[in-house]
KEFITOR-510141 format. One record per residue (C-alpha): residue in one letter; chain; z, x, y negated. Coordinates in Angstrom, 3 decimals, padded with zeros to 6 digits. Each point is the difference from the previous one (the first is absolute). Layout:
# KEFITOR-510141
KOLNU;r;c;w;u;v
KOLNU;A;A;Z;X;Y
...
This chain:
# KEFITOR-510141
KOLNU;r;c;w;u;v
KOLNU;M;A;-008.110;018.145;004.699
KOLNU;N;A;-002.277;-001.735;-002.454
KOLNU;L;A;-003.534;001.344;-000.189
KOLNU;S;A;-000.600;-000.982;-003.617
KOLNU;R;A;-001.894;002.688;-001.838
KOLNU;G;A;001.258;002.013;-002.925
KOLNU;L;A;003.721;-000.785;000.323
KOLNU;P;A;002.653;002.708;000.475
KOLNU;A;A;002.322;-000.168;002.966
KOLNU;L;A;003.654;000.596;-000.780
KOLNU;R;A;001.380;002.224;002.749
KOLNU;F;A;003.758;000.345;000.205
KOLNU;T;A;001.873;002.374;002.291
KOLNU;D;A;-002.800;000.848;002.430
KOLNU;P;A;-002.436;002.428;-001.638
KOLNU;G;A;-002.049;000.174;003.225
KOLNU;L;A;-000.879;-003.704;000.013
KOLNU;E;A;-003.599;-000.807;-000.933
KOLNU;G;A;-000.477;-003.123;-002.084
KOLNU;A;A;-003.239;-001.430;001.375
KOLNU;G;A;-002.060;-001.569;-002.749
KOLNU;A;A;001.568;002.064;-002.786
KOLNU;Q;A;-001.917;002.586;-001.968
KOLNU;R;A;003.225;001.582;-001.322
KOLNU;T;A;003.469;000.220;001.478
KOLNU;I;A;003.364;000.659;-001.633
KOLNU;V;A;003.230;001.203;001.588
KOLNU;L;A;003.081;-001.580;-001.590
KOLNU;G;A;003.413;001.540;000.312
KOLNU;D;A;001.891;-003.298;-000.250
KOLNU;P;A;-001.784;-003.242;001.022
KOLNU;T;A;002.693;-002.050;-001.767
KOLNU;D;A;-000.675;001.619;-003.379
KOLNU;H;A;-002.258;-002.581;-001.632
KOLNU;E;A;-000.414;002.113;-003.126
KOLNU;Q;A;-001.504;002.761;002.102
KOLNU;V;A;-002.207;-002.487;001.820
KOLNU;L;A;-001.355;-001.325;-003.288
KOLNU;K;A;-000.540;003.476;-001.391
KOLNU;E;A;-001.705;001.433;003.062
KOLNU;A;A;-002.217;-003.090;000.416
KOLNU;G;A;-001.098;000.187;-003.625
KOLNU;L;A;001.490;-003.416;-000.779
KOLNU;T;A;002.058;-001.120;-002.979
KOLNU;A;A;002.780;-002.530;-000.400
KOLNU;T;A;-002.587;-002.563;-001.083
KOLNU;H;A;-001.444;000.044;003.517
KOLNU;A;A;003.377;-000.965;001.465
KOLNU;P;A;002.158;-001.452;-002.793
KOLNU;Q;A;002.586;-001.385;002.439
KOLNU;G;A;-000.106;003.023;002.281
KOLNU;E;A;-002.039;-001.857;002.613
KOLNU;I;A;-001.641;002.967;001.703
KOLNU;V;A;-001.692;-000.540;003.368
KOLNU;L;A;-000.026;003.085;002.185
KOLNU;E;A;-002.422;000.323;002.904
KOLNU;V;A;001.244;001.387;003.296
KOLNU;F;A;-002.348;002.303;001.877
KOLNU;H;A;000.280;000.138;003.779
KOLNU;P;A;-001.490;003.194;001.468
KOLNU;G;A;-002.633;-000.171;002.715
KOLNU;C;A;-000.999;-003.609;-000.716
KOLNU;T;A;-003.319;-001.741;000.475
KOLNU;S;A;-001.130;-002.359;-002.751
KOLNU;V;A;-001.473;-003.275;001.272
KOLNU;Y;A;-001.161;-003.340;-001.371
KOLNU;V;A;-001.298;-003.406;001.006
KOLNU;E;A;-002.195;-002.272;-002.074
KOLNU;V;A;000.926;-003.658;000.367
KOLNU;D;A;-001.529;-003.255;-001.169
KOLNU;C;A;002.198;-002.860;-001.162
KOLNU;P;A;-002.394;-002.989;-000.071
KOLNU;E;A;000.490;-003.269;-001.818
KOLNU;H;A;000.040;-001.811;003.330
KOLNU;G;A;001.055;001.549;003.299
KOLNU;E;A;002.240;002.899;000.934
KOLNU;A;A;-000.116;003.507;-001.406
KOLNU;V;A;-002.038;002.418;002.117
KOLNU;V;A;-000.406;003.779;000.298
KOLNU;L;A;-003.551;001.015;-000.904
KOLNU;N;A;000.204;003.733;000.658
KOLNU;G;A;002.444;002.848;000.102
KOLNU;G;A;000.087;003.744;000.227
KOLNU;Q;A;001.356;003.369;-000.986
KOLNU;L;A;-000.280;001.707;-003.378
KOLNU;R;A;-001.733;003.370;000.081
KOLNU;T;A;001.199;002.744;-002.319
KOLNU;D;A;-001.293;003.306;-001.268
KOLNU;Q;A;002.612;002.646;000.603
KOLNU;H;A;-000.003;001.882;-003.305
KOLNU;P;A;001.291;-002.063;-001.670
KOLNU;P;A;000.665;-002.696;002.640
KOLNU;V;A;-001.626;-002.898;-001.857
KOLNU;L;A;-001.900;-003.008;001.283
KOLNU;A;A;-003.532;000.891;001.132
KOLNU;G;A;-001.139;-002.864;002.231
KOLNU;L;A;000.882;-002.303;002.886
KOLNU;A;A;-000.179;-000.024;003.791
KOLNU;L;A;-000.296;-003.389;001.723
KOLNU;P;A;001.686;-000.491;002.399
KOLNU;P;A;002.632;002.738;-000.559
KOLNU;R;A;-000.567;003.296;001.761
KOLNU;S;A;003.554;001.191;000.549
KOLNU;V;A;002.417;-002.947;000.056
KOLNU;P;A;001.834;-000.875;003.245
KOLNU;G;A;-000.964;-003.414;001.361
KOLNU;P;A;003.494;-001.559;-000.145
KOLNU;A;A;000.510;001.125;-003.619
KOLNU;W;A;-003.387;-001.386;-001.005
KOLNU;E;A;000.666;-003.313;001.703
KOLNU;H;A;003.380;-000.273;-001.711
KOLNU;F;A;-001.524;000.827;-003.383
KOLNU;T;A;-002.852;-002.512;000.282
KOLNU;S;A;002.249;-002.798;001.263
KOLNU;E;A;002.519;000.532;-002.808
KOLNU;A;A;-002.810;000.284;-002.567
KOLNU;L;A;-001.390;-003.328;001.205
KOLNU;R;A;003.476;-001.539;-000.271
KOLNU;M;A;000.183;001.308;-003.562
KOLNU;A;A;-003.438;-001.449;-000.743
KOLNU;R;A;001.094;-003.414;001.233
KOLNU;F;A;003.036;000.176;-002.262
KOLNU;M;A;-002.226;000.963;-002.932
KOLNU;Q;A;-002.212;-002.961;000.838
KOLNU;S;A;003.018;-002.303;-000.050
KOLNU;L;A;000.695;001.199;-003.558
KOLNU;G;A;-003.513;-000.975;-001.074
KOLNU;C;A;-001.891;003.252;000.507
KOLNU;R;A;-003.684;-000.646;000.740
KOLNU;G;A;-002.745;002.471;000.777
KOLNU;L;A;000.023;003.626;001.086
KOLNU;A;A;002.914;002.417;000.052
KOLNU;S;A;000.509;003.524;001.271
KOLNU;I;A;003.409;000.735;001.547
KOLNU;D;A;000.955;003.686;000.224
KOLNU;A;A;002.635;001.847;001.993
KOLNU;V;A;000.860;003.388;001.429
KOLNU;I;A;000.888;000.669;003.615
KOLNU;D;A;002.382;002.894;000.556
KOLNU;Q;A;000.143;002.376;002.930
KOLNU;A;A;002.510;-002.234;001.801
KOLNU;G;A;-002.336;-002.990;-000.242
KOLNU;N;A;001.969;-001.777;-002.730
KOLNU;V;A;-002.080;-002.088;-002.402
KOLNU;W;A;000.806;000.167;-003.719
KOLNU;F;A;-001.853;-002.534;-002.151
KOLNU;N;A;-000.609;001.342;-003.483
KOLNU;E;A;-002.644;-002.011;-001.836
KOLNU;V;A;-001.960;-003.251;-000.163
KOLNU;N;A;-003.149;-000.346;-002.113
KOLNU;A;A;-001.091;-003.622;-000.289
KOLNU;R;A;-003.641;000.663;-000.842
KOLNU;L;A;-003.181;001.526;001.361
KOLNU;G;A;000.930;003.232;001.752
KOLNU;G;A;-001.519;003.340;000.886
KOLNU;S;A;-001.142;-001.379;003.354
KOLNU;T;A;-001.489;-003.324;-001.144
KOLNU;H;A;-003.532;001.339;-000.332
KOLNU;L;A;000.380;002.018;003.222
KOLNU;H;A;000.936;-003.191;001.824
KOLNU;H;A;-003.167;-001.723;-001.172
KOLNU;I;A;-002.211;003.011;000.767
KOLNU;V;A;001.136;000.330;003.600
KOLNU;E;A;-000.011;-003.743;000.668
KOLNU;T;A;-003.561;-000.202;-001.324
KOLNU;L;A;-001.280;002.951;002.037
KOLNU;V;A;002.016;-000.324;003.223
KOLNU;G;A;001.434;-003.522;000.037
KOLNU;P;A;003.331;-001.822;-000.356
KOLNU;H;A;001.459;001.546;003.170
KOLNU;W;A;-000.923;003.555;-000.949
KOLNU;T;A;003.391;001.454;000.926
KOLNU;D;A;-000.820;-000.673;003.674
KOLNU;S;A;-002.702;002.648;-000.074
KOLNU;H;A;000.140;002.049;-003.209
KOLNU;V;A;002.153;002.000;-002.388
KOLNU;L;A;-000.504;000.523;-003.718
KOLNU;V;A;000.777;003.081;-002.082
KOLNU;S;A;-000.497;000.154;-003.766
KOLNU;R;A;000.280;002.689;-002.630
KOLNU;F;A;-000.440;-000.249;-003.766
KOLNU;N;A;-000.373;002.404;-002.919
KOLNU;V;A;-002.415;002.035;002.119
KOLNU;R;A;-002.220;002.429;-001.889
KOLNU;A;A;-003.608;-000.772;000.860
KOLNU;P;A;-003.561;000.206;-001.333
KOLNU;A;A;-001.840;-003.053;-001.288
KOLNU;L;A;-000.763;-002.643;002.615
KOLNU;A;A;-003.718;000.606;-000.437
KOLNU;H;A;000.593;003.415;001.604
KOLNU;L;A;002.917;-000.792;002.288
KOLNU;L;A;-001.261;-003.090;001.844
KOLNU;P;A;-003.254;001.593;001.276
KOLNU;A;A;002.001;003.023;001.176
KOLNU;M;A;002.482;-002.264;001.823
KOLNU;R;A;-002.835;-001.827;001.737
KOLNU;E;A;-001.695;003.283;000.896
KOLNU;H;A;003.192;001.305;001.644
KOLNU;G;A;000.746;-003.274;001.799
KOLNU;L;A;003.143;-000.720;-002.030
KOLNU;A;A;-000.959;-003.278;-001.683
KOLNU;W;A;001.147;-003.296;001.528
KOLNU;D;A;-002.181;-000.892;002.994
KOLNU;S;A;000.393;-003.555;001.302
KOLNU;Q;A;-001.643;000.935;003.299
KOLNU;R;A;002.479;002.780;000.764
KOLNU;G;A;002.831;-001.890;-001.662
KOLNU;H;A;001.320;002.889;-002.039
KOLNU;G;A;-000.649;001.921;-003.182
KOLNU;I;A;001.024;000.445;-003.629
KOLNU;V;A;-000.306;-002.495;-002.841
KOLNU;I;A;000.321;000.874;-003.691
KOLNU;A;A;002.570;-002.526;-001.218
KOLNU;S;A;-000.088;000.855;-003.706
KOLNU;D;A;-002.079;002.352;-002.104
KOLNU;D;A;001.163;001.636;-003.219
KOLNU;T;A;-002.044;003.177;000.312
KOLNU;A;A;-001.818;-000.609;-003.289
KOLNU;A;A;003.253;-000.094;-002.009
KOLNU;T;A;002.497;002.140;001.924
KOLNU;G;A;-001.932;001.553;002.883
KOLNU;N;A;002.188;-001.882;002.502
KOLNU;L;A;-000.489;-002.727;002.586
KOLNU;E;A;001.857;-001.807;002.778
KOLNU;Y;A;-001.272;-000.061;003.568
KOLNU;V;A;000.884;-002.014;003.083
KOLNU;V;A;-000.373;001.305;003.540
KOLNU;L;A;-000.446;-002.634;002.725
KOLNU;A;A;000.308;001.290;003.559
KOLNU;H;A;001.090;-001.043;003.472
KOLNU;N;A;003.116;002.199;-000.073
KOLNU;H;A;001.803;002.418;-002.298
KOLNU;E;A;-001.483;003.053;001.744
KOLNU;E;A;-003.513;-001.243;-000.719
KOLNU;A;A;001.017;-000.846;-003.554
KOLNU;S;A;001.406;003.503;-000.550
KOLNU;D;A;-003.214;001.556;001.292
KOLNU;L;A;-002.142;-002.078;-002.371
KOLNU;E;A;002.327;000.794;-002.891
KOLNU;D;A;-000.109;003.734;000.761
KOLNU;Q;A;-003.802;-000.095;000.074
KOLNU;L;A;-000.091;-001.778;-003.356
KOLNU;T;A;002.419;002.551;-001.468
KOLNU;G;A;-002.312;002.775;001.152
KOLNU;L;A;-003.010;-001.758;-001.498
KOLNU;L;A;001.769;-000.466;-003.338
KOLNU;A;A;000.989;003.666;000.012
KOLNU;Q;A;-003.679;000.971;000.335
KOLNU;H;A;-000.910;-002.081;-003.049
KOLNU;D;A;002.954;001.447;-001.943
KOLNU;S;A;-000.947;003.603;000.691
């Protein structure tokens, strides 16, 4: 269940299975027929000259999660932050993050983070230094399936620095973070005053509010926002209010 954008998901014998992260899905009659796989995926023999085709397995009803780790030059690897990937439903592609995760059972999350840290320590022993994002899915039975490691800056790196700057290094004791990107919005010159007027902008006294994490409204009309709140209910309320405000500007 990889949430990479723009890639088709190859669905085999279960036409009712949704491939989260895929913008197009294909039902194959015979999963062992590599010729059909290549044809349906739009590939040619040059993409897999030795027949080395990697097929993703999609587990229904899963939650996509990640942790960002730091493998320093000196000292042990540490978990910096972790959370749940948010998706838009049509199609179900990556839309943002929720830190900590909203809907992952505690034991499954603890197992995932401990195994991710063990993986990070192994990576460190191989010479890996710096940041890495370790991804997995957690199925309905609580099983953890690791599916990807990106040894680089991740989609939560800037979020980590934003919340640590505004709330502090122990922010998870008192706050949650919700982000969303590719959000249609007016120029910041219009949006920020409206957010302040409606009490949505980050307020250090109240300890909650919304921060614009990146602005591309001039080029694409989109931006990314971050909601910082004391709990997910408060975060959802702030996000709903912002959605309503953006709808007014869009009308």
